[in-house]
mmJSON file of the N, C-alpha and C atoms, coordinates in Angstrom:
{"data_MODEL":{"atom_site":{
"group_PDB":["ATOM","ATOM","ATOM","ATOM","ATOM","ATOM","ATOM","ATOM","ATOM","ATOM","ATOM","ATOM","ATOM","ATOM","ATOM","ATOM","ATOM","ATOM","ATOM","ATOM","ATOM","ATOM","ATOM","ATOM","ATOM","ATOM","ATOM","ATOM","ATOM","ATOM","ATOM","ATOM","ATOM","ATOM","ATOM","ATOM","ATOM","ATOM","ATOM","ATOM","ATOM","ATOM","ATOM","ATOM","ATOM","ATOM","ATOM","ATOM","ATOM","ATOM","ATOM","ATOM","ATOM","ATOM","ATOM","ATOM","ATOM","ATOM","ATOM","ATOM","ATOM","ATOM","ATOM","ATOM","ATOM","ATOM","ATOM","ATOM","ATOM","ATOM","ATOM","ATOM","ATOM","ATOM","ATOM","ATOM","ATOM","ATOM","ATOM","ATOM","ATOM","ATOM","ATOM","ATOM","ATOM","ATOM","ATOM","ATOM","ATOM","ATOM","ATOM","ATOM","ATOM","ATOM","ATOM","ATOM","ATOM","ATOM","ATOM","ATOM","ATOM","ATOM","ATOM","ATOM","ATOM","ATOM","ATOM","ATOM","ATOM","ATOM","ATOM","ATOM","ATOM","ATOM","ATOM","ATOM","ATOM","ATOM","ATOM","ATOM","ATOM","ATOM","ATOM","ATOM","ATOM","ATOM","ATOM","ATOM","ATOM","ATOM","ATOM","ATOM","ATOM","ATOM","ATOM","ATOM","ATOM","ATOM","ATOM","ATOM","ATOM","ATOM","ATOM","ATOM","ATOM","ATOM","ATOM","ATOM","ATOM","ATOM","ATOM","ATOM","ATOM","ATOM","ATOM","ATOM","ATOM","ATOM","ATOM","ATOM","ATOM","ATOM","ATOM","ATOM","ATOM","ATOM","ATOM","ATOM","ATOM","ATOM","ATOM","ATOM","ATOM","ATOM","ATOM","ATOM","ATOM","ATOM","ATOM","ATOM","ATOM","ATOM","ATOM","ATOM","ATOM","ATOM","ATOM","ATOM","ATOM"],
"id":[1,2,3,4,5,6,7,8,9,10,11,12,13,14,15,16,17,18,19,20,21,22,23,24,25,26,27,28,29,30,31,32,33,34,35,36,37,38,39,40,41,42,43,44,45,46,47,48,49,50,51,52,53,54,55,56,57,58,59,60,61,62,63,64,65,66,67,68,69,70,71,72,73,74,75,76,77,78,79,80,81,82,83,84,85,86,87,88,89,90,91,92,93,94,95,96,97,98,99,100,101,102,103,104,105,106,107,108,109,110,111,112,113,114,115,116,117,118,119,120,121,122,123,124,125,126,127,128,129,130,131,132,133,134,135,136,137,138,139,140,141,142,143,144,145,146,147,148,149,150,151,152,153,154,155,156,157,158,159,160,161,162,163,164,165,166,167,168,169,170,171,172,173,174,175,176,177,178,179,180,181,182,183,184,185,186,187,188,189],
"type_symbol":["N","C","C","N","C","C","N","C","C","N","C","C","N","C","C","N","C","C","N","C","C","N","C","C","N","C","C","N","C","C","N","C","C","N","C","C","N","C","C","N","C","C","N","C","C","N","C","C","N","C","C","N","C","C","N","C","C","N","C","C","N","C","C","N","C","C","N","C","C","N","C","C","N","C","C","N","C","C","N","C","C","N","C","C","N","C","C","N","C","C","N","C","C","N","C","C","N","C","C","N","C","C","N","C","C","N","C","C","N","C","C","N","C","C","N","C","C","N","C","C","N","C","C","N","C","C","N","C","C","N","C","C","N","C","C","N","C","C","N","C","C","N","C","C","N","C","C","N","C","C","N","C","C","N","C","C","N","C","C","N","C","C","N","C","C","N","C","C","N","C","C","N","C","C","N","C","C","N","C","C","N","C","C","N","C","C","N","C","C"],
"label_atom_id":["N","CA","C","N","CA","C","N","CA","C","N","CA","C","N","CA","C","N","CA","C","N","CA","C","N","CA","C","N","CA","C","N","CA","C","N","CA","C","N","CA","C","N","CA","C","N","CA","C","N","CA","C","N","CA","C","N","CA","C","N","CA","C","N","CA","C","N","CA","C","N","CA","C","N","CA","C","N","CA","C","N","CA","C","N","CA","C","N","CA","C","N","CA","C","N","CA","C","N","CA","C","N","CA","C","N","CA","C","N","CA","C","N","CA","C","N","CA","C","N","CA","C","N","CA","C","N","CA","C","N","CA","C","N","CA","C","N","CA","C","N","CA","C","N","CA","C","N","CA","C","N","CA","C","N","CA","C","N","CA","C","N","CA","C","N","CA","C","N","CA","C","N","CA","C","N","CA","C","N","CA","C","N","CA","C","N","CA","C","N","CA","C","N","CA","C","N","CA","C","N","CA","C","N","CA","C","N","CA","C","N","CA","C","N","CA","C","N","CA","C"],
"label_alt_id":[null,null,null,null,null,null,null,null,null,null,null,null,null,null,null,null,null,null,null,null,null,null,null,null,null,null,null,null,null,null,null,null,null,null,null,null,null,null,null,null,null,null,null,null,null,null,null,null,null,null,null,null,null,null,null,null,null,null,null,null,null,null,null,null,null,null,null,null,null,null,null,null,null,null,null,null,null,null,null,null,null,null,null,null,null,null,null,null,null,null,null,null,null,null,null,null,null,null,null,null,null,null,null,null,null,null,null,null,null,null,null,null,null,null,null,null,null,null,null,null,null,null,null,null,null,null,null,null,null,null,null,null,null,null,null,null,null,null,null,null,null,null,null,null,null,null,null,null,null,null,null,null,null,null,null,null,null,null,null,null,null,null,null,null,null,null,null,null,null,null,null,null,null,null,null,null,null,null,null,null,null,null,null,null,null,null,null,null,null],
"label_comp_id":["MET","MET","MET","TRP","TRP","TRP","PRO","PRO","PRO","TRP","TRP","TRP","GLN","GLN","GLN","GLN","GLN","GLN","PRO","PRO","PRO","ARG","ARG","ARG","PRO","PRO","PRO","PHE","PHE","PHE","ALA","ALA","ALA","ARG","ARG","ARG","PHE","PHE","PHE","LEU","LEU","LEU","THR","THR","THR","GLY","GLY","GLY","LEU","LEU","LEU","ASP","ASP","ASP","LEU","LEU","LEU","LEU","LEU","LEU","LEU","LEU","LEU","PRO","PRO","PRO","TYR","TYR","TYR","THR","THR","THR","ASP","ASP","ASP","THR","THR","THR","ILE","ILE","ILE","TYR","TYR","TYR","THR","THR","THR","PHE","PHE","PHE","CYS","CYS","CYS","TRP","TRP","TRP","ILE","ILE","ILE","PRO","PRO","PRO","GLY","GLY","GLY","LEU","LEU","LEU","VAL","VAL","VAL","CYS","CYS","CYS","ALA","ALA","ALA","LEU","LEU","LEU","PHE","PHE","PHE","GLY","GLY","GLY","HIS","HIS","HIS","TYR","TYR","TYR","TRP","TRP","TRP","VAL","VAL","VAL","VAL","VAL","VAL","GLY","GLY","GLY","PRO","PRO","PRO","LEU","LEU","LEU","THR","THR","THR","VAL","VAL","VAL","LEU","LEU","LEU","VAL","VAL","VAL","LEU","LEU","LEU","PRO","PRO","PRO","LEU","LEU","LEU","THR","THR","THR","LEU","LEU","LEU","LEU","LEU","LEU","THR","THR","THR","ASN","ASN","ASN","GLY","GLY","GLY"],
"label_asym_id":["A","A","A","A","A","A","A","A","A","A","A","A","A","A","A","A","A","A","A","A","A","A","A","A","A","A","A","A","A","A","A","A","A","A","A","A","A","A","A","A","A","A","A","A","A","A","A","A","A","A","A","A","A","A","A","A","A","A","A","A","A","A","A","A","A","A","A","A","A","A","A","A","A","A","A","A","A","A","A","A","A","A","A","A","A","A","A","A","A","A","A","A","A","A","A","A","A","A","A","A","A","A","A","A","A","A","A","A","A","A","A","A","A","A","A","A","A","A","A","A","A","A","A","A","A","A","A","A","A","A","A","A","A","A","A","A","A","A","A","A","A","A","A","A","A","A","A","A","A","A","A","A","A","A","A","A","A","A","A","A","A","A","A","A","A","A","A","A","A","A","A","A","A","A","A","A","A","A","A","A","A","A","A","A","A","A","A","A","A"],
"label_entity_id":["1","1","1","1","1","1","1","1","1","1","1","1","1","1","1","1","1","1","1","1","1","1","1","1","1","1","1","1","1","1","1","1","1","1","1","1","1","1","1","1","1","1","1","1","1","1","1","1","1","1","1","1","1","1","1","1","1","1","1","1","1","1","1","1","1","1","1","1","1","1","1","1","1","1","1","1","1","1","1","1","1","1","1","1","1","1","1","1","1","1","1","1","1","1","1","1","1","1","1","1","1","1","1","1","1","1","1","1","1","1","1","1","1","1","1","1","1","1","1","1","1","1","1","1","1","1","1","1","1","1","1","1","1","1","1","1","1","1","1","1","1","1","1","1","1","1","1","1","1","1","1","1","1","1","1","1","1","1","1","1","1","1","1","1","1","1","1","1","1","1","1","1","1","1","1","1","1","1","1","1","1","1","1","1","1","1","1","1","1"],
"label_seq_id":[1,1,1,2,2,2,3,3,3,4,4,4,5,5,5,6,6,6,7,7,7,8,8,8,9,9,9,10,10,10,11,11,11,12,12,12,13,13,13,14,14,14,15,15,15,16,16,16,17,17,17,18,18,18,19,19,19,20,20,20,21,21,21,22,22,22,23,23,23,24,24,24,25,25,25,26,26,26,27,27,27,28,28,28,29,29,29,30,30,30,31,31,31,32,32,32,33,33,33,34,34,34,35,35,35,36,36,36,37,37,37,38,38,38,39,39,39,40,40,40,41,41,41,42,42,42,43,43,43,44,44,44,45,45,45,46,46,46,47,47,47,48,48,48,49,49,49,50,50,50,51,51,51,52,52,52,53,53,53,54,54,54,55,55,55,56,56,56,57,57,57,58,58,58,59,59,59,60,60,60,61,61,61,62,62,62,63,63,63],
"pdbx_PDB_ins_code":[null,null,null,null,null,null,null,null,null,null,null,null,null,null,null,null,null,null,null,null,null,null,null,null,null,null,null,null,null,null,null,null,null,null,null,null,null,null,null,null,null,null,null,null,null,null,null,null,null,null,null,null,null,null,null,null,null,null,null,null,null,null,null,null,null,null,null,null,null,null,null,null,null,null,null,null,null,null,null,null,null,null,null,null,null,null,null,null,null,null,null,null,null,null,null,null,null,null,null,null,null,null,null,null,null,null,null,null,null,null,null,null,null,null,null,null,null,null,null,null,null,null,null,null,null,null,null,null,null,null,null,null,null,null,null,null,null,null,null,null,null,null,null,null,null,null,null,null,null,null,null,null,null,null,null,null,null,null,null,null,null,null,null,null,null,null,null,null,null,null,null,null,null,null,null,null,null,null,null,null,null,null,null,null,null,null,null,null,null],
"Cartn_x":[-2.112,-1.048,-0.447,-0.25,0.346,1.748,2.314,3.8,4.483,5.623,6.327,6.686,6.522,6.939,7.807,8.597,9.436,8.632,8.976,8.177,8.532,7.629,7.75,8.811,9.172,10.346,11.672,11.8,13.038,12.988,11.955,11.943,12.24,11.811,12.121,13.559,14.129,15.582,16.342,16.046,16.759,16.664,15.449,15.262,16.112,16.26,17.122,18.562,19.004,20.341,20.603,19.695,19.961,20.033,19.439,19.605,20.946,21.624,22.975,24.065,23.896,24.974,25.616,24.999,25.727,26.658,26.192,27.179,28.383,28.204,29.425,30.295,29.729,30.571,31.383,30.751,31.478,32.555,32.426,33.413,34.544,34.246,35.17,36.045,35.5,36.2,37.08,36.623,37.223,38.216,38.037,38.828,39.661,39.202,39.901,40.962,40.581,41.582,42.724,42.442,43.666,44.391,43.769,44.382,45.415,44.973,45.826,47.02,46.831,47.927,48.972,48.372,49.291,50.052,49.347,50.057,51.193,50.975,52.073,53.324,53.142,54.301,54.777,54.077,54.502,53.789,52.689,51.831,50.464,50.48,49.346,48.288,47.559,46.593,45.257,44.949,43.604,43.825,44.717,44.926,46.183,46.085,47.251,48.278,49.446,50.424,50.085,49.312,48.896,48.022,47.232,46.357,47.297,48.392,49.298,49.915,50.173,50.844,49.97,48.602,47.704,47.256,47.369,46.878,47.547,48.683,49.322,48.719,48.584,47.947,46.519,45.705,44.385,44.261,45.116,45.167,45.599,46.454,46.826,45.63,45.021,43.861,42.696,42.297,41.213,41.549,42.854,43.264,43.282],
"Cartn_y":[-4.809,-5.467,-6.661,-7.669,-8.946,-8.894,-9.465,-9.561,-10.347,-10.014,-10.803,-12.089,-13.108,-14.545,-14.929,-15.936,-16.599,-17.414,-17.538,-18.441,-19.887,-20.718,-22.102,-22.937,-22.863,-23.581,-23.252,-21.936,-21.362,-21.938,-21.881,-22.393,-23.88,-24.71,-26.101,-26.3,-25.503,-25.562,-25.37,-24.343,-24.048,-25.175,-25.815,-26.924,-28.101,-28.423,-29.443,-29.2,-27.885,-27.395,-27.658,-27.233,-27.405,-28.927,-29.778,-31.256,-31.783,-31.055,-31.555,-31.046,-29.967,-29.261,-30.167,-31.022,-31.883,-32.873,-33.285,-34.184,-33.437,-32.149,-31.384,-30.995,-30.749,-30.543,-31.845,-32.961,-34.231,-34.471,-34.314,-34.39,-33.418,-32.184,-31.163,-31.595,-32.05,-32.44,-33.641,-34.652,-35.994,-36.109,-35.19,-35.263,-34.113,-32.856,-31.766,-31.396,-31.379,-31.022,-32.076,-33.341,-34.252,-34.133,-33.867,-33.655,-32.345,-31.373,-30.205,-30.529,-31.373,-31.835,-32.658,-33.584,-34.354,-33.443,-32.403,-31.449,-30.716,-30.345,-29.7,-30.558,-31.946,-32.826,-33.325,-32.601,-33.028,-33.994,-34.492,-35.515,-34.841,-34.556,-33.749,-34.599,-35.321,-36.372,-35.639,-34.8,-34.151,-32.699,-32.053,-30.586,-30.327,-29.468,-29.104,-28.179,-28.04,-27.143,-25.74,-25.303,-23.894,-23.477,-24.412,-24.17,-24.111,-24.85,-24.595,-23.27,-22.817,-21.444,-20.322,-20.539,-19.453,-19.368,-20.461,-20.387,-19.225,-18.996,-17.941,-16.597,-16.397,-15.104,-15.029,-16.134,-16.114,-15.796,-16.466,-16.219,-14.807,-14.207,-12.864,-12.004,-12.268,-11.329,-11.358,-12.67,-12.827,-12.394,-12.352,-12.024,-10.554],
"Cartn_z":[-18.965,-19.836,-19.218,-20.002,-19.506,-19.281,-18.267,-18.083,-19.26,-19.42,-20.576,-20.092,-20.944,-20.694,-21.75,-21.488,-22.467,-23.31,-24.765,-25.608,-25.119,-25.324,-24.868,-25.393,-26.773,-27.178,-26.58,-26.316,-25.629,-24.236,-23.5,-22.207,-22.071,-23.066,-23.074,-23.429,-24.249,-24.502,-23.3,-22.56,-21.387,-20.186,-20.154,-19.276,-19.63,-21.088,-21.424,-21.232,-21.356,-21.06,-19.548,-18.704,-17.31,-16.952,-17.636,-17.325,-17.792,-18.748,-19.162,-18.306,-17.594,-16.899,-15.887,-15.051,-14.176,-14.891,-16.078,-16.869,-17.322,-17.792,-18.223,-17.111,-15.855,-14.693,-14.386,-14.551,-14.176,-15.206,-16.444,-17.403,-17.203,-16.776,-16.622,-15.319,-14.306,-13.2,-13.384,-14.043,-14.024,-15.291,-16.294,-17.459,-17.725,-17.6,-17.993,-16.892,-15.682,-14.668,-14.579,-14.558,-14.607,-15.984,-17.061,-18.249,-18.126,-17.494,-17.267,-16.348,-15.379,-14.502,-15.323,-16.238,-17.098,-18.07,-18.582,-19.592,-18.738,-17.591,-16.805,-16.782,-16.832,-16.811,-18.127,-19.181,-20.578,-21.336,-20.852,-21.433,-21.944,-23.316,-23.853,-24.394,-23.628,-23.992,-24.004,-23.111,-23.154,-23.456,-22.799,-22.864,-23.596,-24.61,-25.468,-24.823,-25.434,-24.894,-24.903,-25.856,-25.818,-24.653,-24.298,-23.004,-21.773,-21.658,-20.437,-20.612,-21.765,-21.881,-21.735,-21.931,-21.577,-20.183,-19.441,-18.089,-17.152,-17.179,-16.391,-16.722,-18.058,-18.496,-18.082,-18.069,-17.633,-16.151,-15.29,-13.938,-13.572,-14.307,-14.117,-14.465,-15.48,-16.077,-15.068,-14.556,-13.683,-12.286,-11.895,-10.544,-10.377],
"occupancy":[1.0,1.0,1.0,1.0,1.0,1.0,1.0,1.0,1.0,1.0,1.0,1.0,1.0,1.0,1.0,1.0,1.0,1.0,1.0,1.0,1.0,1.0,1.0,1.0,1.0,1.0,1.0,1.0,1.0,1.0,1.0,1.0,1.0,1.0,1.0,1.0,1.0,1.0,1.0,1.0,1.0,1.0,1.0,1.0,1.0,1.0,1.0,1.0,1.0,1.0,1.0,1.0,1.0,1.0,1.0,1.0,1.0,1.0,1.0,1.0,1.0,1.0,1.0,1.0,1.0,1.0,1.0,1.0,1.0,1.0,1.0,1.0,1.0,1.0,1.0,1.0,1.0,1.0,1.0,1.0,1.0,1.0,1.0,1.0,1.0,1.0,1.0,1.0,1.0,1.0,1.0,1.0,1.0,1.0,1.0,1.0,1.0,1.0,1.0,1.0,1.0,1.0,1.0,1.0,1.0,1.0,1.0,1.0,1.0,1.0,1.0,1.0,1.0,1.0,1.0,1.0,1.0,1.0,1.0,1.0,1.0,1.0,1.0,1.0,1.0,1.0,1.0,1.0,1.0,1.0,1.0,1.0,1.0,1.0,1.0,1.0,1.0,1.0,1.0,1.0,1.0,1.0,1.0,1.0,1.0,1.0,1.0,1.0,1.0,1.0,1.0,1.0,1.0,1.0,1.0,1.0,1.0,1.0,1.0,1.0,1.0,1.0,1.0,1.0,1.0,1.0,1.0,1.0,1.0,1.0,1.0,1.0,1.0,1.0,1.0,1.0,1.0,1.0,1.0,1.0,1.0,1.0,1.0,1.0,1.0,1.0,1.0,1.0,1.0],
"B_iso_or_equiv":[0.0,0.0,0.0,0.0,0.0,0.0,0.0,0.0,0.0,0.0,0.0,0.0,0.0,0.0,0.0,0.0,0.0,0.0,0.0,0.0,0.0,0.0,0.0,0.0,0.0,0.0,0.0,0.0,0.0,0.0,0.0,0.0,0.0,0.0,0.0,0.0,0.0,0.0,0.0,0.0,0.0,0.0,0.0,0.0,0.0,0.0,0.0,0.0,0.0,0.0,0.0,0.0,0.0,0.0,0.0,0.0,0.0,0.0,0.0,0.0,0.0,0.0,0.0,0.0,0.0,0.0,0.0,0.0,0.0,0.0,0.0,0.0,0.0,0.0,0.0,0.0,0.0,0.0,0.0,0.0,0.0,0.0,0.0,0.0,0.0,0.0,0.0,0.0,0.0,0.0,0.0,0.0,0.0,0.0,0.0,0.0,0.0,0.0,0.0,0.0,0.0,0.0,0.0,0.0,0.0,0.0,0.0,0.0,0.0,0.0,0.0,0.0,0.0,0.0,0.0,0.0,0.0,0.0,0.0,0.0,0.0,0.0,0.0,0.0,0.0,0.0,0.0,0.0,0.0,0.0,0.0,0.0,0.0,0.0,0.0,0.0,0.0,0.0,0.0,0.0,0.0,0.0,0.0,0.0,0.0,0.0,0.0,0.0,0.0,0.0,0.0,0.0,0.0,0.0,0.0,0.0,0.0,0.0,0.0,0.0,0.0,0.0,0.0,0.0,0.0,0.0,0.0,0.0,0.0,0.0,0.0,0.0,0.0,0.0,0.0,0.0,0.0,0.0,0.0,0.0,0.0,0.0,0.0,0.0,0.0,0.0,0.0,0.0,0.0],
"pdbx_formal_charge":[null,null,null,null,null,null,null,null,null,null,null,null,null,null,null,null,null,null,null,null,null,null,null,null,null,null,null,null,null,null,null,null,null,null,null,null,null,null,null,null,null,null,null,null,null,null,null,null,null,null,null,null,null,null,null,null,null,null,null,null,null,null,null,null,null,null,null,null,null,null,null,null,null,null,null,null,null,null,null,null,null,null,null,null,null,null,null,null,null,null,null,null,null,null,null,null,null,null,null,null,null,null,null,null,null,null,null,null,null,null,null,null,null,null,null,null,null,null,null,null,null,null,null,null,null,null,null,null,null,null,null,null,null,null,null,null,null,null,null,null,null,null,null,null,null,null,null,null,null,null,null,null,null,null,null,null,null,null,null,null,null,null,null,null,null,null,null,null,null,null,null,null,null,null,null,null,null,null,null,null,null,null,null,null,null,null,null,null,null],
"auth_seq_id":[1,1,1,2,2,2,3,3,3,4,4,4,5,5,5,6,6,6,7,7,7,8,8,8,9,9,9,10,10,10,11,11,11,12,12,12,13,13,13,14,14,14,15,15,15,16,16,16,17,17,17,18,18,18,19,19,19,20,20,20,21,21,21,22,22,22,23,23,23,24,24,24,25,25,25,26,26,26,27,27,27,28,28,28,29,29,29,30,30,30,31,31,31,32,32,32,33,33,33,34,34,34,35,35,35,36,36,36,37,37,37,38,38,38,39,39,39,40,40,40,41,41,41,42,42,42,43,43,43,44,44,44,45,45,45,46,46,46,47,47,47,48,48,48,49,49,49,50,50,50,51,51,51,52,52,52,53,53,53,54,54,54,55,55,55,56,56,56,57,57,57,58,58,58,59,59,59,60,60,60,61,61,61,62,62,62,63,63,63],
"auth_comp_id":["MET","MET","MET","TRP","TRP","TRP","PRO","PRO","PRO","TRP","TRP","TRP","GLN","GLN","GLN","GLN","GLN","GLN","PRO","PRO","PRO","ARG","ARG","ARG","PRO","PRO","PRO","PHE","PHE","PHE","ALA","ALA","ALA","ARG","ARG","ARG","PHE","PHE","PHE","LEU","LEU","LEU","THR","THR","THR","GLY","GLY","GLY","LEU","LEU","LEU","ASP","ASP","ASP","LEU","LEU","LEU","LEU","LEU","LEU","LEU","LEU","LEU","PRO","PRO","PRO","TYR","TYR","TYR","THR","THR","THR","ASP","ASP","ASP","THR","THR","THR","ILE","ILE","ILE","TYR","TYR","TYR","THR","THR","THR","PHE","PHE","PHE","CYS","CYS","CYS","TRP","TRP","TRP","ILE","ILE","ILE","PRO","PRO","PRO","GLY","GLY","GLY","LEU","LEU","LEU","VAL","VAL","VAL","CYS","CYS","CYS","ALA","ALA","ALA","LEU","LEU","LEU","PHE","PHE","PHE","GLY","GLY","GLY","HIS","HIS","HIS","TYR","TYR","TYR","TRP","TRP","TRP","VAL","VAL","VAL","VAL","VAL","VAL","GLY","GLY","GLY","PRO","PRO","PRO","LEU","LEU","LEU","THR","THR","THR","VAL","VAL","VAL","LEU","LEU","LEU","VAL","VAL","VAL","LEU","LEU","LEU","PRO","PRO","PRO","LEU","LEU","LEU","THR","THR","THR","LEU","LEU","LEU","LEU","LEU","LEU","THR","THR","THR","ASN","ASN","ASN","GLY","GLY","GLY"],
"auth_asym_id":["A","A","A","A","A","A","A","A","A","A","A","A","A","A","A","A","A","A","A","A","A","A","A","A","A","A","A","A","A","A","A","A","A","A","A","A","A","A","A","A","A","A","A","A","A","A","A","A","A","A","A","A","A","A","A","A","A","A","A","A","A","A","A","A","A","A","A","A","A","A","A","A","A","A","A","A","A","A","A","A","A","A","A","A","A","A","A","A","A","A","A","A","A","A","A","A","A","A","A","A","A","A","A","A","A","A","A","A","A","A","A","A","A","A","A","A","A","A","A","A","A","A","A","A","A","A","A","A","A","A","A","A","A","A","A","A","A","A","A","A","A","A","A","A","A","A","A","A","A","A","A","A","A","A","A","A","A","A","A","A","A","A","A","A","A","A","A","A","A","A","A","A","A","A","A","A","A","A","A","A","A","A","A","A","A","A","A","A","A"],
"auth_atom_id":["N","CA","C","N","CA","C","N","CA","C","N","CA","C","N","CA","C","N","CA","C","N","CA","C","N","CA","C","N","CA","C","N","CA","C","N","CA","C","N","CA","C","N","CA","C","N","CA","C","N","CA","C","N","CA","C","N","CA","C","N","CA","C","N","CA","C","N","CA","C","N","CA","C","N","CA","C","N","CA","C","N","CA","C","N","CA","C","N","CA","C","N","CA","C","N","CA","C","N","CA","C","N","CA","C","N","CA","C","N","CA","C","N","CA","C","N","CA","C","N","CA","C","N","CA","C","N","CA","C","N","CA","C","N","CA","C","N","CA","C","N","CA","C","N","CA","C","N","CA","C","N","CA","C","N","CA","C","N","CA","C","N","CA","C","N","CA","C","N","CA","C","N","CA","C","N","CA","C","N","CA","C","N","CA","C","N","CA","C","N","CA","C","N","CA","C","N","CA","C","N","CA","C","N","CA","C","N","CA","C","N","CA","C","N","CA","C","N","CA","C"],
"pdbx_PDB_model_num":[1,1,1,1,1,1,1,1,1,1,1,1,1,1,1,1,1,1,1,1,1,1,1,1,1,1,1,1,1,1,1,1,1,1,1,1,1,1,1,1,1,1,1,1,1,1,1,1,1,1,1,1,1,1,1,1,1,1,1,1,1,1,1,1,1,1,1,1,1,1,1,1,1,1,1,1,1,1,1,1,1,1,1,1,1,1,1,1,1,1,1,1,1,1,1,1,1,1,1,1,1,1,1,1,1,1,1,1,1,1,1,1,1,1,1,1,1,1,1,1,1,1,1,1,1,1,1,1,1,1,1,1,1,1,1,1,1,1,1,1,1,1,1,1,1,1,1,1,1,1,1,1,1,1,1,1,1,1,1,1,1,1,1,1,1,1,1,1,1,1,1,1,1,1,1,1,1,1,1,1,1,1,1,1,1,1,1,1,1]
}}}
């Protein structure tokens, strides 16, 4: 019996997704985190006020 292998189109999709991950990490680091800091000071340009309100609950749940 042959071992199970992923279908080719799905494997190509995952490879393409892996190529995009460094760019999404860069956007997260340079846009979302500074946007969060700005939101804590009342400037909601990137992150909305609801995100700032949910953060303590998220930290409590994950901690």
